[in-house]
C-alpha positions in Angstrom: 286.3 63.5 -79.2 289.2 64.5 -77.0 290.7 67.9 -76.7 293.8 66.8 -78.6 291.7 65.4 -81.5 290.1 68.8 -82.1 291.8 70.6 -84.9 294.0 73.7 -84.3 292.3 76.8 -85.6 295.6 77.9 -87.2 295.5 74.7 -89.3 291.9 75.3 -90.4 292.0 79.1 -90.8 295.6 80.3 -90.9 294.8 83.7 -92.2 292.2 84.3 -89.5 294.7 83.3 -86.7 297.3 85.6 -88.2 294.9 88.5 -88.1 293.6 87.6 -84.7 297.1 87.6 -83.2 298.0 90.9 -84.9 294.8 92.5 -83.6 295.4 91.2 -80.1 298.9 92.7 -80.1 297.6 96.1 -81.3 295.2 96.0 -78.3 298.1 95.1 -75.9 296.8 91.6 -75.3 300.1 89.9 -75.6 299.2 86.9 -73.4 296.1 86.2 -75.5 298.0 86.7 -78.7 300.4 84.0 -77.6 297.6 81.6 -76.6 295.6 82.3 -79.8 298.3 80.2 -81.7 297.1 77.1 -79.9 293.3 77.5 -79.8 291.4 74.5 -81.0 288.2 74.5 -83.0 285.5 72.9 -80.8 282.3 73.6 -82.8 280.5 76.2 -84.9 278.2 78.6 -83.0 275.2 77.0 -84.9 273.2 80.2 -85.4 273.0 79.8 -89.2 273.1 83.6 -89.8 274.8 84.2 -93.1 277.0 86.9 -91.7 278.3 84.8 -88.8 281.2 82.4 -88.9 281.7 82.3 -85.1 283.0 79.2 -83.2 283.7 77.8 -79.8 287.2 76.9 -78.7 285.9 75.0 -75.7 282.7 73.3 -74.6 279.6 75.6 -74.9 278.6 77.0 -71.5 275.3 76.1 -69.9 274.1 79.7 -69.6 276.5 82.6 -69.2 280.3 82.3 -68.7 280.0 83.8 -65.2 282.9 85.1 -63.1 286.2 85.8 -64.8 284.5 86.5 -68.2 285.4 89.4 -70.4 284.8 90.4 -74.0 287.7 91.5 -76.1 286.5 93.4 -79.2 289.1 93.6 -82.0 289.5 95.8 -85.1 290.3 93.5 -88.1 290.7 95.0 -91.6 287.2 93.8 -92.4 284.2 92.7 -90.3 284.2 92.1 -86.6 286.2 89.8 -84.3 285.1 89.6 -80.6 286.5 87.2 -78.2 284.9 85.7 -75.1 287.7 85.1 -72.6 287.3 83.4 -69.3 290.2 83.6 -66.8 292.5 84.6 -69.7 291.5 81.6 -71.9 289.8 82.2 -75.3 286.5 80.3 -75.2 284.6 81.7 -78.2 285.6 83.6 -81.3 282.8 85.8 -82.7 283.4 86.3 -86.4 280.9 88.6 -88.0 280.6 90.3 -91.4 284.1 88.9 -92.0 285.5 87.6 -95.4 284.5 84.0 -96.0 286.7 81.6 -94.1 288.1 78.9 -96.2 289.4 75.8 -94.5 293.1 75.1 -95.2 293.8 72.1 -97.4 296.7 71.2 -95.1 
């Protein structure tokens, strides 16, 4: 599956992306807020924990992310959102103890 065939997260989970962008702006992460609009859903994290709805927005790394990686913890209204960012690109969205994500019908 090519990058352009991967669904946009905003189309799958519009409420999540709206909150993600708002939280990034509160943290002063304007460049990430702008880029969050265009992140694509690559795959679920695969951990099967009932409190986790995390997902990759790019191919899973083989090991750690390495140089240029930083974590961006956010403060949503409920739960936890933590981003793994590599060279200012959102690679993973950690969604923990967050209200159940429902895929958009559209």
